[in-house]
C-alpha positions, -999 to 999 in steps of 0.1 A, spaced: 464 -685 219 490 -706 207 472 -715 174 469 -681 166 506 -674 173 514 -706 150 493 -693 124 503 -658 119 532 -661 100 518 -690 79 515 -660 50 553 -649 55 564 -685 49 536 -697 20 553 -666 3 590 -677 9 584 -708 -4 567 -699 -35 599 -672 -45 619 -706 -39 597 -729 -60 599 -699 -86 637 -698 -86 639 -739 -88 615 -739 -117 635 -711 -138 665 -731 -129 659 -765 -135 645 -752 -168 676 -742 -181 698 -769 -169 673 -796 -186 672 -780 -216 711 -774 -217 715 -811 -210 689 -824 -233 709 -803 -261 741 -822 -251 719 -855 -252 709 -844 -284 743 -843 -300 751 -877 -285 724 -901 -291 685 -891 -298 669 -918 -270 686 -900 -242 672 -870 -254 638 -879 -254 646 -896 -218 659 -865 -207 633 -837 -220 606 -864 -202 626 -863 -167 627 -825 -169 589 -821 -179 580 -846 -146 599 -821 -125 594 -790 -140 557 -788 -145 553 -805 -111 573 -772 -99 551 -749 -116 518 -767 -100 535 -767 -65 540 -729 -68 503 -723 -84 492 -744 -55 512 -717 -31 495 -690 -48 464 -704 -42 470 -701 -4 481 -665 -4 457 -653 -28 424 -669 -16 399 -641 -32 415 -657 -67 413 -690 -60 387 -699 -88 411 -686 -113 444 -696 -106 424 -732 -100 416 -728 -138 453 -724 -146 461 -749 -126 442 -776 -142 453 -757 -178 493 -764 -167 483 -798 -155 464 -810 -188 491 -793 -204 520 -815 -182 500 -846 -187 498 -838 -229 535 -834 -233 542 -865 -205 521 -885 -228 534 -874 -263 573 -876 -251 568 -909 -238 555 -924 -266 584 -906 -286 610 -921 -264 597 -954 -276 593 -944 -311 575 -916 -333 539 -909 -324 518 -899 -352 499 -865 -349 476 -861 -336 489 -887 -307 458 -890 -279 476 -863 -258 468 -840 -281 429 -835 -269 444 -828 -236 462 -798 -251 429 -786 -265 416 -785 -226 445 -767 -218 436 -737 -238 400 -738 -227 414 -737 -192 436 -709 -198 409 -687 -216 393 -692 -183 416 -682 -159 420 -647 -182 382 -643 -183 386 -647 -142 416 -634 -131 409 -594 -136 415 -565 -112 382 -551 -121 355 -582 -129 328 -580 -150 292 -576 -135 279 -608 -159 296 -638 -156 275 -656 -188 286 -629 -209 323 -638 -202 315 -675 -208 298 -664 -237 325 -643 -253 351 -674 -248 329 -697 -266 327 -669 -295 363 -660 -297 372 -698 -299 348 -705 -322 354 -675 -344 390 -688 -343 381 -719 -357 366 -704 -383 394 -677 -392 416 -710 -388 394 -728 -417 390 -698 -439 426 -684 -442 452 -712 -432 432 -744 -431 424 -748 -472 457 -735 -487 483 -753 -459 457 -782 -472 456 -776 -509 502 -771 -507 505 -800 -483 481 -826 -492 466 -829 -453 430 -821 -444 406 -829 -415 414 -833 -379 454 -827 -383 453 -797 -398 428 -778 -381 445 -790 -346 479 -775 -362 465 -741 -370 440 -739 -344 469 -736 -317 491 -708 -326 455 -685 -335 444 -696 -302 479 -680 -289 474 -650 -305 438 -646 -299 448 -649 -257 475 -622 -262 453 -597 -278 429 -607 -250 452 -595 -225 461 -565 -245 420 -560 -247 416 -562 -210 448 -539 -203 428 -508 -225 396 -518 -210 413 -511 -177 401 -546 -167 436 -549 -155 454 -525 -137 488 -542 -131 506 -533 -164 538 -557 -154 516 -584 -150 495 -578 -186 528 -575 -204 546 -610 -189 512 -629 -196 512 -610 -232 548 -621 -237 540 -654 -226 508 -659 -250 534 -644 -276 559 -672 -271 530 -697 -273 521 -684 -305 560 -686 -319 565 -725 -304 533 -735 -319 538 -720 -354 567 -741 -354 548 -770 -349 525 -765 -377 548 -762 -399 564 -792 -389 525 -811 -390 530 -822 -426 554 -844 -415 525 -858 -389 551 -866 -363 565 -848 -332 596 -843 -338 608 -807 -321 642 -789 -312 652 -774 -280 640 -743 -292 606 -749 -293 610 -770 -259 625 -735 -244 597 -713 -258 572 -737 -242 590 -738 -212 597 -700 -210 560 -692 -219 546 -711 -194 571 -703 -168 562 -668 -172 524 -672 -172 527 -690 -138 549 -660 -126 525 -634 -140 498 -654 -122 515 -653 -89 515 -619 -84 504 -601 -55 466 -588 -60 463 -549 -70 438 -531 -47 444 -497 -60 416 -486 -86 431 -462 -107 409 -465 -136 373 -473 -140 366 -503 -161 353 -495 -202 324 -512 -216 338 -535 -245 319 -529 -280 308 -558 -307 335 -557 -329 346 -594 -315 309 -606 -319 301 -591 -356 341 -608 -366 333 -644 -347 300 -640 -367 315 -631 -399 338 -658 -401 312 -682 -392 285 -671 -419 319 -672 -445 323 -705 -432 290 -719 -436 282 -699 -473 318 -713 -486 322 -751 -473 354 -756 -489 358 -792 -489 330 -824 -479 356 -840 -464 366 -806 -444 333 -797 -434 328 -822 -407 353 -806 -388 347 -768 -403 308 -766 -398 302 -780 -359 325 -748 -350 306 -722 -376 273 -736 -364 286 -735 -326 298 -697 -332 267 -686 -349 245 -697 -320 269 -682 -294 271 -649 -312 231 -649 -316 228 -658 -281 256 -634 -271 235 -607 -291 200 -618 -279 214 -608 -244 233 -576 -258 199 -565 -274 180 -572 -242 203 -552 -219 197 -521 -245 159 -523 -243 162 -524 -210 184 -496 -207 161 -479 -229 130 -485 -204 153 -469 -176 164 -444 -194 124 -436 -203 114 -442 -164 150 -421 -154 134 -391 -172 96 -395 -158 81 -383 -128 66 -409 -109 37 -389 -90 27 -369 -123 39 -392 -150 54 -360 -166 90 -357 -175 114 -350 -143 143 -328 -142 167 -350 -162 141 -346 -192 142 -306 -187 181 -313 -193 180 -331 -222 157 -313 -241 174 -280 -236 212 -295 -240 200 -307 -270 185 -278 -285 210 -250 -274 242 -262 -298 215 -261 -325 207 -224 -317 171 -232 -323 143 -205 -305 143 -217 -270 128 -208 -240 121 -217 -202 93 -213 -175 98 -222 -138 65 -228 -121 62 -228 -82 30 -233 -64 23 -204 -37 12 -217 -6 18 -256 -9 33 -262 20 5 -251 39 -18 -275 18 6 -306 27 7 -298 64 -34 -286 68 -49 -318 45 -18 -343 44 5 -352 15 -21 -376 1 -44 -345 -8 -12 -328 -15 1 -351 -44 -37 -352 -59 -34 -318 -63 -5 -319 -80 -15 -344 -101 -42 -322 -110 -21 -291 -115 -3 -315 -140 -34 -319 -161 -40 -285 -159 -3 -274 -175 -12 -300 -200 -43 -284 -211 -29 -251 -211 -2 -256 -232 5 -267 -267 12 -300 -282 49 -293 -289 54 -276 -257 73 -300 -228 58 -301 -194 77 -312 -168 77 -315 -125 112 -307 -111 102 -318 -78 81 -308 -47 59 -283 -61 79 -269 -91 73 -271 -125 83 -263 -158 77 -256 -194 102 -255 -224 88 -241 -253 101 -236 -292 100 -196 -292 118 -164 -285 86 -137 -284 83 -127 -253 49 -113 -259 37 -150 -267 56 -162 -235 42 -139 -210 8 -146 -228 11 -184 -223 26 -181 -184 -5 -161 -181 -26 -186 -194 -10 -215 -174 -20 -194 -142 -57 -186 -154 -60 -223 -160 -43 -229 -126 -66 -207 -104 -98 -226 -117 -108 -246 -84 -100 -282 -78 -122 -303 -55 -101 -332 -35 -120 -347 -7 -152 -321 -9 -125 -294 -2 -121 -268 -29 -87 -250 -36 -77 -230 -57 -38 -234 -68 -22 -199 -77 17 -199 -85 45 -177 -98 61 -182 -129 102 -172 -142 106 -170 -177 142 -166 -198 149 -170 -233 181 -190 -244 211 -169 -252 236 -176 -277 261 -180 -249 241 -206 -232 269 -235 -229 246 -260 -210 214 -260 -193 218 -250 -160 227 -217 -164 190 -213 -181 178 -229 -152 195 -204 -127 181 -176 -148 145 -190 -150 145 -193 -112 161 -159 -106 130 -148 -125 107 -168 -108 113 -155 -71 114 -116 -86 77 -127 -101 72 -142 -62 86 -113 -47 66 -88 -64 35 -106 -67 33 -98 -106 25 -140 -114 48 -138 -140 83 -124 -144 108 -120 -176 145 -125 -163 160 -91 -155 198 -86 -155 197 -58 -136 183 -78 -107 199 -110 -104 226 -103 -79 244 -135 -91 243 -133 -125 275 -145 -141 289 -110 -155 285 -102 -115 299 -133 -104 331 -130 -126 336 -91 -116 334 -102 -79 363 -131 -87 381 -102 -106 379 -78 -75 391 -104 -53 423 -106 -77 422 -70 -77 431 -68 -43 452 -90 -39 473 -72 -65 472 -42 -51 449 -29 -72 429 -6 -50 436 30 -51 425 53 -26 413 86 -41 409 122 -21 383 150 -22 392 181 -6 371 196 26 375 235 29 372 253 61 351 281 50 358 300 77 396 301 69 394 293 34 418 269 41 417 234 32 410 212 63 409 178 54 405 152 32 378 124 23 392 88 14 372 74 -14 380 41 -29 390 34 -70 395 6 -88 424 3 -115 416 -27 -130 439 -41 -157 411 -36 -187 384 -12 -180 402 13 -165 397 33 -130 362 19 -119 342 42 -97 326 22 -62 290 25 -73 301 -9 -101 318 -25 -74 307 -24 -37 280 -39 -42 297 -71 -60 319 -72 -27 294 -70 -1 280 -102 -19 311 -119 -22 321 -113 16 352 -88 4 339 -58 24 365 -68 51 400 -72 30 388 -40 11 382 -20 45 415 -31 55 432 -20 23 414 14 21 425 20 59 463 13 55 467 29 23 449 58 42 468 58 69 501 57 49 491 87 25 487 107 56 519 100 69 536 112 36 513 142 35 526 153 74 560 150 60 556 173 30 538 196 53 496 191 46 485 188 79 452 173 69 420 156 85 416 122 66 381 110 70 378 71 62 344 55 55 335 24 79 306 3 69 282 -13 99 294 -45 97 332 -34 97 327 -10 124 305 -37 146 329 -69 136 359 -77 158 387 -72 127 385 -42 112 395 -17 143 428 -39 157 438 -35 117 434 5 120 455 5 151 483 -15 138 480 8 109 485 36 128 509 22 150 532 10 119 528 44 104 535 62 133 511 92 128 491 111 151 453 91 155 438 128 161 444 133 122 421 108 112 383 106 113 362 70 112 329 79 90 297 56 97 262 57 91 235 59 112 229 21 104 251 10 129 233 28 158 202 11 146 218 -23 141 235 -26 179 232 2 202 251 -10 229 278 -27 208 284 8 192 287 29 216 316 5 230 333 4 197 327 48 198 347 45 231 372 22 223 379 46 190 381 78 211 402 62 240 426 58 206 424 92 197 403 82 165 375 114 158 338 97 147 320 113 123 281 109 114 283 99 77 250 108 56 231 127 87 194 135 78 187 101 56 179 79 83 163 76 115 182 105 130 176 105 167 189 132 191 198 104 222 228 89 204 238 124 196 236 132 231 254 101 246 281 93 223 313 104 216 308 120 184 330 147 171 313 155 135 279 158 119 280 155 77 249 163 60 239 141 32 242 158 -8 204 151 -9 198 180 17 224 203 6 211 201 -30 197 233 -40 195 242 -4 201 281 -18 162 275 -38 148 249 -14 131 269 18 124 233 32 158 217 24 174 257 43 153 250 71 167 214 80 202 224 75 202 256 93 184 238 122 207 207 116 238 234 119 225 252 154 219 216 168 255 209 160 269 235 173 252 236 206 266 196 208 299 212 201 301 199 170 320 203 136 295 196 106 301 193 74 282 194 40 290 172 10 275 175 -22 282 216 -29 280 215 -65 274 257 -69 281 288 -57 247 296 -46 249 267 -26 279 273 -10 269 311 1 235 299 13 256 276 36 280 299 45 254 326 55 236 295 77 273 291 97 281 259 79 319 248 89 333 228 60 323 217 27 330 191 0 320 189 -30 326 195 -72 324 233 -64 359 230 -45 375 199 -60 364 164 -73 384 131 -61 421 129 -70 446 103 -66 467 107 -35 495 118 -60 480 150 -71 469 162 -32 502 179 -24 505 196 -60 463 206 -54 466 220 -22 495 240 -27 478 256 -58 450 265 -35 468 280 -10 484 303 -34 456 313 -51 439 316 -20 471 342 -10 471 362 -40 430 366 -33 438 382 -1 461 405 -17 443 416 -42 417 422 -15 
């Protein structure tokens, strides 16, 4: 227990120590450079000694800081150890060169120069390892390092070695070494930039620090290259400051905390670096500028060509594997037919080109029973045989695929509906031939849905959906094959769009309630109004409920729509009462809303909010409500009566009418459907049904209303039979709420004039 308590704060202590060492390293670098500058102005030997002393303290501080970072971030141990080795190699090389400079001017390249080259290999390895998103294959990363180093050497020999050799008279290793450092610095800086662009590095500040560090190294090494002609190590404080600042900044970037948040997915690098390095190596092998220089330029070129070839070989192998995997990803394992992915690829390749294209979906009938009765092994055999039959029934250019389960697809390059239907029935006939599996004869059958590519089809998903709808149409009608019919598609794009527009229309107040007057035939007075919904669409104008109510039901908008209608009807009823129009208002209610638990409380709340008498409201319900849940319906109707709302049975005579609910339920009104009222003056059967219904309603003390009265003959026949109330185009068409008051007053005025004339 004691050990765990003392070990817990170790990480904060290490972090604090790392910050202290970081501050001390920067301070020591600045102090050392200042003292060295003062010493240079006094005595050259003293300055070399001071610089050597600075290096023996400055670089160990950097190494200590890296060691502390290794303790803090064990997951980055390998990368930080590479950088630590690189800094150590550079420090040993610098100390070796400066120690020789303290006793004299060593000639370039000194023995410690090879430590600088090792340092660059370590820094390159650090950059490849210390990334936020690792490459999947480390071998490719190391080959990339070799390609970059080799390509840089070849580029240096082509662009800089020969011109500078001619200008300075130098050649061989000294010139190549003097030039390779700044080029390597720039390549490493560009590598940091590339990693950041490929999203392998998510810490932008760290990337910036690394890029600045390698840029400072490039500036210092460029000065070194310019002095290489003297073959000595004679540098001022500016170069020393650049080197020291670069390494301090490099170590500071390496010691930044880990980034665990993923902000972007890593990208796949291209082949530009490989091609560039290969081109540089090829140019060196072809040109070979000098026999003496060839000993130093040809080996890097040959090494670069070998690594490029190796790397390209790995890339080619990956491409072949990817191609093979892609082919397997588009093949069904069981039938060896193309799969759903292949179907999507074929459709999405053909749709943008506008070529004739059609899709069929086939679903086997009763395949589940085959699996359940005979086992999955027999079912798999049946599917393989079905695949063979389908290929035999189609042309060589048609694509036959298995989408999954017992569902297959066919893609044909035609829009001819006759050809498509002939092909579908040919496939069905071929499938209908007997198949013998384990001694059992099976005759498969199926249903095929067909759709034709449309100019506005953006992707394969819409075609697959339409073909699926057509397939279910074929299955439900037992037609075998069916072309897609948008009129039978409950989920077509236009209908889905209509539903979304309706949802927005309800929220934006586009729903209106219109009213159709009801006439009391005994007094010839307007006694009531039926509330009818209209949608004032911002583009299409006023839309009839026939056009949008089915979409509202499918989209689950009936509850919101019913609440909107009821609230508007109650508010209009209040305005009519205040204007002196005491008219009943009939509101239609679907069975789902009537038997639900939301609509009636909303209706009661609207009545209470508007402060209108509930006796002036009539809720029209259909006979479906009684059939779906009689007990719940009875409770709801009793609740309505307890709140004073009247109940009317709408569309009476169109369903399975029962006298039982007329006797037991609190119903105040029957409304005869327009199909019985139409032509009641000339149709004896309709007249007998309507007449008996009127007598029944009066016997049960109910008011009876006839809707759909469209001519004077039918009105006269209904009056003769004793109808109470009528409504229809012969009386008035539905009209907006704002027109009701004027129309009713005009009716009353006309009726008064007729009575005076009479």
